[in-house]
mmJSON file of the N, C-alpha and C atoms, coordinates in Angstrom:
{"data_MODEL":{"atom_site":{
"group_PDB":["ATOM","ATOM","ATOM","ATOM","ATOM","ATOM","ATOM","ATOM","ATOM","ATOM","ATOM","ATOM","ATOM","ATOM","ATOM","ATOM","ATOM","ATOM","ATOM","ATOM","ATOM","ATOM","ATOM","ATOM","ATOM","ATOM","ATOM","ATOM","ATOM","ATOM","ATOM","ATOM","ATOM","ATOM","ATOM","ATOM","ATOM","ATOM","ATOM","ATOM","ATOM","ATOM","ATOM","ATOM","ATOM","ATOM","ATOM","ATOM","ATOM","ATOM","ATOM","ATOM","ATOM","ATOM","ATOM","ATOM","ATOM","ATOM","ATOM","ATOM","ATOM","ATOM","ATOM","ATOM","ATOM","ATOM","ATOM","ATOM","ATOM","ATOM","ATOM","ATOM","ATOM","ATOM","ATOM","ATOM","ATOM","ATOM","ATOM","ATOM","ATOM","ATOM","ATOM","ATOM","ATOM","ATOM","ATOM","ATOM","ATOM","ATOM","ATOM","ATOM","ATOM","ATOM","ATOM","ATOM","ATOM","ATOM","ATOM","ATOM","ATOM","ATOM","ATOM","ATOM","ATOM","ATOM","ATOM","ATOM","ATOM","ATOM","ATOM","ATOM","ATOM","ATOM","ATOM","ATOM","ATOM","ATOM","ATOM","ATOM","ATOM","ATOM","ATOM","ATOM","ATOM","ATOM","ATOM","ATOM","ATOM","ATOM","ATOM","ATOM","ATOM","ATOM","ATOM","ATOM","ATOM","ATOM","ATOM","ATOM","ATOM","ATOM","ATOM","ATOM","ATOM","ATOM","ATOM","ATOM","ATOM","ATOM","ATOM","ATOM","ATOM","ATOM","ATOM","ATOM","ATOM","ATOM","ATOM","ATOM","ATOM","ATOM","ATOM","ATOM","ATOM","ATOM","ATOM","ATOM","ATOM","ATOM","ATOM","ATOM","ATOM","ATOM","ATOM","ATOM","ATOM","ATOM","ATOM","ATOM","ATOM","ATOM","ATOM","ATOM","ATOM","ATOM","ATOM","ATOM","ATOM","ATOM","ATOM","ATOM"],
"id":[1,2,3,4,5,6,7,8,9,10,11,12,13,14,15,16,17,18,19,20,21,22,23,24,25,26,27,28,29,30,31,32,33,34,35,36,37,38,39,40,41,42,43,44,45,46,47,48,49,50,51,52,53,54,55,56,57,58,59,60,61,62,63,64,65,66,67,68,69,70,71,72,73,74,75,76,77,78,79,80,81,82,83,84,85,86,87,88,89,90,91,92,93,94,95,96,97,98,99,100,101,102,103,104,105,106,107,108,109,110,111,112,113,114,115,116,117,118,119,120,121,122,123,124,125,126,127,128,129,130,131,132,133,134,135,136,137,138,139,140,141,142,143,144,145,146,147,148,149,150,151,152,153,154,155,156,157,158,159,160,161,162,163,164,165,166,167,168,169,170,171,172,173,174,175,176,177,178,179,180,181,182,183,184,185,186,187,188,189,190,191,192],
"type_symbol":["N","C","C","N","C","C","N","C","C","N","C","C","N","C","C","N","C","C","N","C","C","N","C","C","N","C","C","N","C","C","N","C","C","N","C","C","N","C","C","N","C","C","N","C","C","N","C","C","N","C","C","N","C","C","N","C","C","N","C","C","N","C","C","N","C","C","N","C","C","N","C","C","N","C","C","N","C","C","N","C","C","N","C","C","N","C","C","N","C","C","N","C","C","N","C","C","N","C","C","N","C","C","N","C","C","N","C","C","N","C","C","N","C","C","N","C","C","N","C","C","N","C","C","N","C","C","N","C","C","N","C","C","N","C","C","N","C","C","N","C","C","N","C","C","N","C","C","N","C","C","N","C","C","N","C","C","N","C","C","N","C","C","N","C","C","N","C","C","N","C","C","N","C","C","N","C","C","N","C","C","N","C","C","N","C","C","N","C","C","N","C","C"],
"label_atom_id":["N","CA","C","N","CA","C","N","CA","C","N","CA","C","N","CA","C","N","CA","C","N","CA","C","N","CA","C","N","CA","C","N","CA","C","N","CA","C","N","CA","C","N","CA","C","N","CA","C","N","CA","C","N","CA","C","N","CA","C","N","CA","C","N","CA","C","N","CA","C","N","CA","C","N","CA","C","N","CA","C","N","CA","C","N","CA","C","N","CA","C","N","CA","C","N","CA","C","N","CA","C","N","CA","C","N","CA","C","N","CA","C","N","CA","C","N","CA","C","N","CA","C","N","CA","C","N","CA","C","N","CA","C","N","CA","C","N","CA","C","N","CA","C","N","CA","C","N","CA","C","N","CA","C","N","CA","C","N","CA","C","N","CA","C","N","CA","C","N","CA","C","N","CA","C","N","CA","C","N","CA","C","N","CA","C","N","CA","C","N","CA","C","N","CA","C","N","CA","C","N","CA","C","N","CA","C","N","CA","C","N","CA","C","N","CA","C","N","CA","C","N","CA","C"],
"label_alt_id":[null,null,null,null,null,null,null,null,null,null,null,null,null,null,null,null,null,null,null,null,null,null,null,null,null,null,null,null,null,null,null,null,null,null,null,null,null,null,null,null,null,null,null,null,null,null,null,null,null,null,null,null,null,null,null,null,null,null,null,null,null,null,null,null,null,null,null,null,null,null,null,null,null,null,null,null,null,null,null,null,null,null,null,null,null,null,null,null,null,null,null,null,null,null,null,null,null,null,null,null,null,null,null,null,null,null,null,null,null,null,null,null,null,null,null,null,null,null,null,null,null,null,null,null,null,null,null,null,null,null,null,null,null,null,null,null,null,null,null,null,null,null,null,null,null,null,null,null,null,null,null,null,null,null,null,null,null,null,null,null,null,null,null,null,null,null,null,null,null,null,null,null,null,null,null,null,null,null,null,null,null,null,null,null,null,null,null,null,null,null,null,null],
"label_comp_id":["MET","MET","MET","PRO","PRO","PRO","THR","THR","THR","LEU","LEU","LEU","THR","THR","THR","LEU","LEU","LEU","GLN","GLN","GLN","ARG","ARG","ARG","ILE","ILE","ILE","GLN","GLN","GLN","LEU","LEU","LEU","GLY","GLY","GLY","HIS","HIS","HIS","ALA","ALA","ALA","SER","SER","SER","ALA","ALA","ALA","PRO","PRO","PRO","GLU","GLU","GLU","GLN","GLN","GLN","LEU","LEU","LEU","ALA","ALA","ALA","ARG","ARG","ARG","LEU","LEU","LEU","ARG","ARG","ARG","ALA","ALA","ALA","GLN","GLN","GLN","LEU","LEU","LEU","SER","SER","SER","ALA","ALA","ALA","GLN","GLN","GLN","GLY","GLY","GLY","ASN","ASN","ASN","MET","MET","MET","VAL","VAL","VAL","SER","SER","SER","ALA","ALA","ALA","ARG","ARG","ARG","GLY","GLY","GLY","ARG","ARG","ARG","GLU","GLU","GLU","LEU","LEU","LEU","THR","THR","THR","GLU","GLU","GLU","ARG","ARG","ARG","VAL","VAL","VAL","PHE","PHE","PHE","GLY","GLY","GLY","GLU","GLU","GLU","PRO","PRO","PRO","LEU","LEU","LEU","PRO","PRO","PRO","PRO","PRO","PRO","LEU","LEU","LEU","ARG","ARG","ARG","VAL","VAL","VAL","VAL","VAL","VAL","GLU","GLU","GLU","ARG","ARG","ARG","ILE","ILE","ILE","CYS","CYS","CYS","GLU","GLU","GLU","ASP","ASP","ASP","VAL","VAL","VAL","ARG","ARG","ARG"],
"label_asym_id":["A","A","A","A","A","A","A","A","A","A","A","A","A","A","A","A","A","A","A","A","A","A","A","A","A","A","A","A","A","A","A","A","A","A","A","A","A","A","A","A","A","A","A","A","A","A","A","A","A","A","A","A","A","A","A","A","A","A","A","A","A","A","A","A","A","A","A","A","A","A","A","A","A","A","A","A","A","A","A","A","A","A","A","A","A","A","A","A","A","A","A","A","A","A","A","A","A","A","A","A","A","A","A","A","A","A","A","A","A","A","A","A","A","A","A","A","A","A","A","A","A","A","A","A","A","A","A","A","A","A","A","A","A","A","A","A","A","A","A","A","A","A","A","A","A","A","A","A","A","A","A","A","A","A","A","A","A","A","A","A","A","A","A","A","A","A","A","A","A","A","A","A","A","A","A","A","A","A","A","A","A","A","A","A","A","A","A","A","A","A","A","A"],
"label_entity_id":["1","1","1","1","1","1","1","1","1","1","1","1","1","1","1","1","1","1","1","1","1","1","1","1","1","1","1","1","1","1","1","1","1","1","1","1","1","1","1","1","1","1","1","1","1","1","1","1","1","1","1","1","1","1","1","1","1","1","1","1","1","1","1","1","1","1","1","1","1","1","1","1","1","1","1","1","1","1","1","1","1","1","1","1","1","1","1","1","1","1","1","1","1","1","1","1","1","1","1","1","1","1","1","1","1","1","1","1","1","1","1","1","1","1","1","1","1","1","1","1","1","1","1","1","1","1","1","1","1","1","1","1","1","1","1","1","1","1","1","1","1","1","1","1","1","1","1","1","1","1","1","1","1","1","1","1","1","1","1","1","1","1","1","1","1","1","1","1","1","1","1","1","1","1","1","1","1","1","1","1","1","1","1","1","1","1","1","1","1","1","1","1"],
"label_seq_id":[1,1,1,2,2,2,3,3,3,4,4,4,5,5,5,6,6,6,7,7,7,8,8,8,9,9,9,10,10,10,11,11,11,12,12,12,13,13,13,14,14,14,15,15,15,16,16,16,17,17,17,18,18,18,19,19,19,20,20,20,21,21,21,22,22,22,23,23,23,24,24,24,25,25,25,26,26,26,27,27,27,28,28,28,29,29,29,30,30,30,31,31,31,32,32,32,33,33,33,34,34,34,35,35,35,36,36,36,37,37,37,38,38,38,39,39,39,40,40,40,41,41,41,42,42,42,43,43,43,44,44,44,45,45,45,46,46,46,47,47,47,48,48,48,49,49,49,50,50,50,51,51,51,52,52,52,53,53,53,54,54,54,55,55,55,56,56,56,57,57,57,58,58,58,59,59,59,60,60,60,61,61,61,62,62,62,63,63,63,64,64,64],
"pdbx_PDB_ins_code":[null,null,null,null,null,null,null,null,null,null,null,null,null,null,null,null,null,null,null,null,null,null,null,null,null,null,null,null,null,null,null,null,null,null,null,null,null,null,null,null,null,null,null,null,null,null,null,null,null,null,null,null,null,null,null,null,null,null,null,null,null,null,null,null,null,null,null,null,null,null,null,null,null,null,null,null,null,null,null,null,null,null,null,null,null,null,null,null,null,null,null,null,null,null,null,null,null,null,null,null,null,null,null,null,null,null,null,null,null,null,null,null,null,null,null,null,null,null,null,null,null,null,null,null,null,null,null,null,null,null,null,null,null,null,null,null,null,null,null,null,null,null,null,null,null,null,null,null,null,null,null,null,null,null,null,null,null,null,null,null,null,null,null,null,null,null,null,null,null,null,null,null,null,null,null,null,null,null,null,null,null,null,null,null,null,null,null,null,null,null,null,null],
"Cartn_x":[4.452,3.715,4.377,3.581,4.163,4.878,5.824,6.572,5.748,5.891,5.197,6.203,5.935,6.811,6.106,6.743,6.177,6.98,6.292,6.951,7.123,8.296,8.562,8.677,7.925,7.98,8.483,9.621,10.189,9.674,8.859,8.203,9.174,10.371,11.354,12.09,11.91,12.602,11.891,12.653,12.098,11.062,11.181,10.25,9.009,8.882,7.751,6.395,6.181,4.866,4.503,5.485,5.238,4.911,5.649,5.404,4.021,3.626,2.301,1.197,1.394,0.402,0.241,1.351,1.303,0.579,0.855,0.194,-1.305,-1.675,-3.102,-3.808,-3.16,-3.755,-3.948,-2.974,-3.078,-4.201,-4.427,-5.419,-6.803,-6.945,-8.243,-9.17,-10.417,-11.39,-11.007,-10.287,-9.847,-8.497,-7.914,-6.611,-6.7,-5.571,-5.545,-4.608,-4.906,-4.095,-4.665,-4.306,-4.821,-3.641,-3.723,-2.654,-2.669,-1.596,-1.514,-2.634,-2.908,-3.988,-5.346,-5.541,-6.79,-6.987,-5.911,-5.993,-6.338,-5.721,-5.979,-7.444,-7.974,-9.373,-10.328,-10.016,-10.86,-10.914,-9.758,-9.722,-10.469,-10.365,-11.058,-12.58,-13.035,-14.471,-15.077,-14.405,-14.979,-14.443,-13.439,-12.907,-11.969,-11.661,-10.74,-10.213,-9.033,-8.503,-9.263,-9.794,-10.559,-10.038,-10.04,-9.683,-10.829,-10.554,-11.574,-12.882,-12.8,-14.019,-14.873,-14.245,-14.989,-15.601,-14.931,-15.487,-16.799,-16.8,-18.016,-19.115,-18.769,-19.763,-20.36,-19.509,-19.995,-20.931,-20.576,-21.427,-22.778,-22.766,-24.025,-24.871,-24.237,-24.963,-25.58,-24.827,-25.317,-26.479,-26.453,-27.525,-28.81,-28.671,-29.861,-30.496],
"Cartn_y":[17.562,16.402,15.86,15.482,14.962,13.631,13.364,12.108,10.985,9.813,8.639,7.736,7.411,6.522,5.187,4.132,2.793,1.968,1.157,0.249,-1.086,-1.646,-2.95,-3.98,-5.05,-6.15,-7.377,-7.874,-9.077,-10.279,-11.09,-12.191,-13.217,-13.315,-14.259,-13.775,-12.522,-11.941,-12.348,-12.532,-12.979,-12.009,-10.73,-9.741,-9.537,-10.276,-10.095,-10.275,-11.318,-11.461,-10.267,-9.755,-8.592,-7.36,-7.161,-6.021,-6.114,-7.307,-7.493,-7.246,-7.706,-7.48,-5.991,-5.272,-3.828,-3.12,-3.54,-2.949,-3.242,-4.467,-4.817,-3.953,-3.729,-2.9,-1.466,-0.947,0.419,0.55,-0.481,-0.419,-0.881,-1.363,-1.834,-0.643,-0.952,0.112,0.924,0.316,1.031,1.705,1.518,2.114,3.624,4.248,5.701,6.149,5.751,6.115,7.391,8.521,9.796,10.708,11.404,12.33,13.543,14.288,15.507,16.469,16.574,17.451,16.955,15.642,15.064,15.332,15.196,15.488,16.955,17.823,19.262,19.57,19.004,19.243,18.68,17.5,16.892,17.782,18.28,19.142,20.451,20.979,22.222,22.009,20.902,20.635,20.241,19.355,18.808,19.456,20.296,20.991,20.163,18.952,18.078,17.014,16.478,15.408,14.111,13.492,12.256,11.195,9.938,8.862,8.677,8.076,7.933,7.305,6.269,5.605,6.559,7.354,8.315,9.421,9.81,10.81,10.294,9.043,8.45,8.392,7.997,7.941,9.316,10.335,11.704,12.164,11.884,12.29,11.594,10.299,9.55,10.088,10.402,10.967,12.312,13.143,14.467,14.377,13.385,13.229,12.779,11.92,11.449,12.612],
"Cartn_z":[-16.91,-16.466,-15.2,-14.182,-12.948,-13.174,-12.307,-12.386,-11.774,-12.339,-11.828,-11.133,-9.903,-9.151,-8.98,-9.435,-9.32,-8.334,-7.583,-6.653,-7.36,-7.292,-7.898,-6.783,-6.925,-5.962,-6.705,-6.292,-6.902,-6.12,-6.775,-6.082,-5.52,-6.075,-5.574,-4.336,-3.977,-2.825,-1.534,-0.478,0.807,1.375,1.073,1.632,0.761,-0.335,-1.249,-0.563,0.226,0.874,1.762,2.493,3.35,2.502,1.411,0.533,-0.103,-0.536,-1.133,-0.108,1.109,2.163,2.441,2.481,2.713,1.565,0.327,-0.835,-0.817,-0.48,-0.387,0.657,1.776,2.831,2.352,1.613,1.1,0.085,-0.717,-1.783,-1.349,-0.132,0.34,0.583,0.846,1.116,2.345,3.273,4.469,4.265,3.112,2.825,2.677,2.552,2.476,1.362,0.147,-1.012,-1.633,-1.099,-1.572,-1.865,-2.988,-3.354,-2.422,-2.455,-1.638,-2.02,-3.309,-3.79,-3.288,-3.313,-2.816,-1.335,-0.56,0.882,1.11,0.314,0.437,0.135,-0.939,-1.301,-0.252,0.249,1.281,2.513,2.916,4.094,3.84,2.636,2.323,2.32,1.759,1.651,2.996,3.731,4.957,6.228,6.098,7.26,8.118,7.669,8.397,7.444,7.738,6.889,7.169,6.119,6.27,5.313,5.725,4.794,3.788,2.639,1.592,2.077,2.88,3.353,4.177,5.002,5.83,4.97,3.886,2.964,2.385,1.936,1.367,2.42,3.638,4.712,4.978,5.018,5.268,4.164,2.913,1.795,1.897,2.17,2.301,3.448,4.575,5.715,5.343,4.635,4.256,3.272,2.382,1.397,2.086,3.088,3.81,4.535],
"occupancy":[1.0,1.0,1.0,1.0,1.0,1.0,1.0,1.0,1.0,1.0,1.0,1.0,1.0,1.0,1.0,1.0,1.0,1.0,1.0,1.0,1.0,1.0,1.0,1.0,1.0,1.0,1.0,1.0,1.0,1.0,1.0,1.0,1.0,1.0,1.0,1.0,1.0,1.0,1.0,1.0,1.0,1.0,1.0,1.0,1.0,1.0,1.0,1.0,1.0,1.0,1.0,1.0,1.0,1.0,1.0,1.0,1.0,1.0,1.0,1.0,1.0,1.0,1.0,1.0,1.0,1.0,1.0,1.0,1.0,1.0,1.0,1.0,1.0,1.0,1.0,1.0,1.0,1.0,1.0,1.0,1.0,1.0,1.0,1.0,1.0,1.0,1.0,1.0,1.0,1.0,1.0,1.0,1.0,1.0,1.0,1.0,1.0,1.0,1.0,1.0,1.0,1.0,1.0,1.0,1.0,1.0,1.0,1.0,1.0,1.0,1.0,1.0,1.0,1.0,1.0,1.0,1.0,1.0,1.0,1.0,1.0,1.0,1.0,1.0,1.0,1.0,1.0,1.0,1.0,1.0,1.0,1.0,1.0,1.0,1.0,1.0,1.0,1.0,1.0,1.0,1.0,1.0,1.0,1.0,1.0,1.0,1.0,1.0,1.0,1.0,1.0,1.0,1.0,1.0,1.0,1.0,1.0,1.0,1.0,1.0,1.0,1.0,1.0,1.0,1.0,1.0,1.0,1.0,1.0,1.0,1.0,1.0,1.0,1.0,1.0,1.0,1.0,1.0,1.0,1.0,1.0,1.0,1.0,1.0,1.0,1.0,1.0,1.0,1.0,1.0,1.0,1.0],
"B_iso_or_equiv":[0.0,0.0,0.0,0.0,0.0,0.0,0.0,0.0,0.0,0.0,0.0,0.0,0.0,0.0,0.0,0.0,0.0,0.0,0.0,0.0,0.0,0.0,0.0,0.0,0.0,0.0,0.0,0.0,0.0,0.0,0.0,0.0,0.0,0.0,0.0,0.0,0.0,0.0,0.0,0.0,0.0,0.0,0.0,0.0,0.0,0.0,0.0,0.0,0.0,0.0,0.0,0.0,0.0,0.0,0.0,0.0,0.0,0.0,0.0,0.0,0.0,0.0,0.0,0.0,0.0,0.0,0.0,0.0,0.0,0.0,0.0,0.0,0.0,0.0,0.0,0.0,0.0,0.0,0.0,0.0,0.0,0.0,0.0,0.0,0.0,0.0,0.0,0.0,0.0,0.0,0.0,0.0,0.0,0.0,0.0,0.0,0.0,0.0,0.0,0.0,0.0,0.0,0.0,0.0,0.0,0.0,0.0,0.0,0.0,0.0,0.0,0.0,0.0,0.0,0.0,0.0,0.0,0.0,0.0,0.0,0.0,0.0,0.0,0.0,0.0,0.0,0.0,0.0,0.0,0.0,0.0,0.0,0.0,0.0,0.0,0.0,0.0,0.0,0.0,0.0,0.0,0.0,0.0,0.0,0.0,0.0,0.0,0.0,0.0,0.0,0.0,0.0,0.0,0.0,0.0,0.0,0.0,0.0,0.0,0.0,0.0,0.0,0.0,0.0,0.0,0.0,0.0,0.0,0.0,0.0,0.0,0.0,0.0,0.0,0.0,0.0,0.0,0.0,0.0,0.0,0.0,0.0,0.0,0.0,0.0,0.0,0.0,0.0,0.0,0.0,0.0,0.0],
"pdbx_formal_charge":[null,null,null,null,null,null,null,null,null,null,null,null,null,null,null,null,null,null,null,null,null,null,null,null,null,null,null,null,null,null,null,null,null,null,null,null,null,null,null,null,null,null,null,null,null,null,null,null,null,null,null,null,null,null,null,null,null,null,null,null,null,null,null,null,null,null,null,null,null,null,null,null,null,null,null,null,null,null,null,null,null,null,null,null,null,null,null,null,null,null,null,null,null,null,null,null,null,null,null,null,null,null,null,null,null,null,null,null,null,null,null,null,null,null,null,null,null,null,null,null,null,null,null,null,null,null,null,null,null,null,null,null,null,null,null,null,null,null,null,null,null,null,null,null,null,null,null,null,null,null,null,null,null,null,null,null,null,null,null,null,null,null,null,null,null,null,null,null,null,null,null,null,null,null,null,null,null,null,null,null,null,null,null,null,null,null,null,null,null,null,null,null],
"auth_seq_id":[1,1,1,2,2,2,3,3,3,4,4,4,5,5,5,6,6,6,7,7,7,8,8,8,9,9,9,10,10,10,11,11,11,12,12,12,13,13,13,14,14,14,15,15,15,16,16,16,17,17,17,18,18,18,19,19,19,20,20,20,21,21,21,22,22,22,23,23,23,24,24,24,25,25,25,26,26,26,27,27,27,28,28,28,29,29,29,30,30,30,31,31,31,32,32,32,33,33,33,34,34,34,35,35,35,36,36,36,37,37,37,38,38,38,39,39,39,40,40,40,41,41,41,42,42,42,43,43,43,44,44,44,45,45,45,46,46,46,47,47,47,48,48,48,49,49,49,50,50,50,51,51,51,52,52,52,53,53,53,54,54,54,55,55,55,56,56,56,57,57,57,58,58,58,59,59,59,60,60,60,61,61,61,62,62,62,63,63,63,64,64,64],
"auth_comp_id":["MET","MET","MET","PRO","PRO","PRO","THR","THR","THR","LEU","LEU","LEU","THR","THR","THR","LEU","LEU","LEU","GLN","GLN","GLN","ARG","ARG","ARG","ILE","ILE","ILE","GLN","GLN","GLN","LEU","LEU","LEU","GLY","GLY","GLY","HIS","HIS","HIS","ALA","ALA","ALA","SER","SER","SER","ALA","ALA","ALA","PRO","PRO","PRO","GLU","GLU","GLU","GLN","GLN","GLN","LEU","LEU","LEU","ALA","ALA","ALA","ARG","ARG","ARG","LEU","LEU","LEU","ARG","ARG","ARG","ALA","ALA","ALA","GLN","GLN","GLN","LEU","LEU","LEU","SER","SER","SER","ALA","ALA","ALA","GLN","GLN","GLN","GLY","GLY","GLY","ASN","ASN","ASN","MET","MET","MET","VAL","VAL","VAL","SER","SER","SER","ALA","ALA","ALA","ARG","ARG","ARG","GLY","GLY","GLY","ARG","ARG","ARG","GLU","GLU","GLU","LEU","LEU","LEU","THR","THR","THR","GLU","GLU","GLU","ARG","ARG","ARG","VAL","VAL","VAL","PHE","PHE","PHE","GLY","GLY","GLY","GLU","GLU","GLU","PRO","PRO","PRO","LEU","LEU","LEU","PRO","PRO","PRO","PRO","PRO","PRO","LEU","LEU","LEU","ARG","ARG","ARG","VAL","VAL","VAL","VAL","VAL","VAL","GLU","GLU","GLU","ARG","ARG","ARG","ILE","ILE","ILE","CYS","CYS","CYS","GLU","GLU","GLU","ASP","ASP","ASP","VAL","VAL","VAL","ARG","ARG","ARG"],
"auth_asym_id":["A","A","A","A","A","A","A","A","A","A","A","A","A","A","A","A","A","A","A","A","A","A","A","A","A","A","A","A","A","A","A","A","A","A","A","A","A","A","A","A","A","A","A","A","A","A","A","A","A","A","A","A","A","A","A","A","A","A","A","A","A","A","A","A","A","A","A","A","A","A","A","A","A","A","A","A","A","A","A","A","A","A","A","A","A","A","A","A","A","A","A","A","A","A","A","A","A","A","A","A","A","A","A","A","A","A","A","A","A","A","A","A","A","A","A","A","A","A","A","A","A","A","A","A","A","A","A","A","A","A","A","A","A","A","A","A","A","A","A","A","A","A","A","A","A","A","A","A","A","A","A","A","A","A","A","A","A","A","A","A","A","A","A","A","A","A","A","A","A","A","A","A","A","A","A","A","A","A","A","A","A","A","A","A","A","A","A","A","A","A","A","A"],
"auth_atom_id":["N","CA","C","N","CA","C","N","CA","C","N","CA","C","N","CA","C","N","CA","C","N","CA","C","N","CA","C","N","CA","C","N","CA","C","N","CA","C","N","CA","C","N","CA","C","N","CA","C","N","CA","C","N","CA","C","N","CA","C","N","CA","C","N","CA","C","N","CA","C","N","CA","C","N","CA","C","N","CA","C","N","CA","C","N","CA","C","N","CA","C","N","CA","C","N","CA","C","N","CA","C","N","CA","C","N","CA","C","N","CA","C","N","CA","C","N","CA","C","N","CA","C","N","CA","C","N","CA","C","N","CA","C","N","CA","C","N","CA","C","N","CA","C","N","CA","C","N","CA","C","N","CA","C","N","CA","C","N","CA","C","N","CA","C","N","CA","C","N","CA","C","N","CA","C","N","CA","C","N","CA","C","N","CA","C","N","CA","C","N","CA","C","N","CA","C","N","CA","C","N","CA","C","N","CA","C","N","CA","C","N","CA","C","N","CA","C","N","CA","C","N","CA","C"],
"pdbx_PDB_model_num":[1,1,1,1,1,1,1,1,1,1,1,1,1,1,1,1,1,1,1,1,1,1,1,1,1,1,1,1,1,1,1,1,1,1,1,1,1,1,1,1,1,1,1,1,1,1,1,1,1,1,1,1,1,1,1,1,1,1,1,1,1,1,1,1,1,1,1,1,1,1,1,1,1,1,1,1,1,1,1,1,1,1,1,1,1,1,1,1,1,1,1,1,1,1,1,1,1,1,1,1,1,1,1,1,1,1,1,1,1,1,1,1,1,1,1,1,1,1,1,1,1,1,1,1,1,1,1,1,1,1,1,1,1,1,1,1,1,1,1,1,1,1,1,1,1,1,1,1,1,1,1,1,1,1,1,1,1,1,1,1,1,1,1,1,1,1,1,1,1,1,1,1,1,1,1,1,1,1,1,1,1,1,1,1,1,1,1,1,1,1,1,1]
}}}
């Protein structure tokens, strides 16, 4: 089973707001939280590395 790495943010630490902002950006619709396997599959299917939002746009364009 693969290892799970968790990020710990201590809210009392001075850098907590910056860490939370960075995490929010990663998890937003424009974020790019994709596993190595996901990136590999995306590149194989679409012929280029695409962020998740662009993958959805491409699929919608292709369906139309």
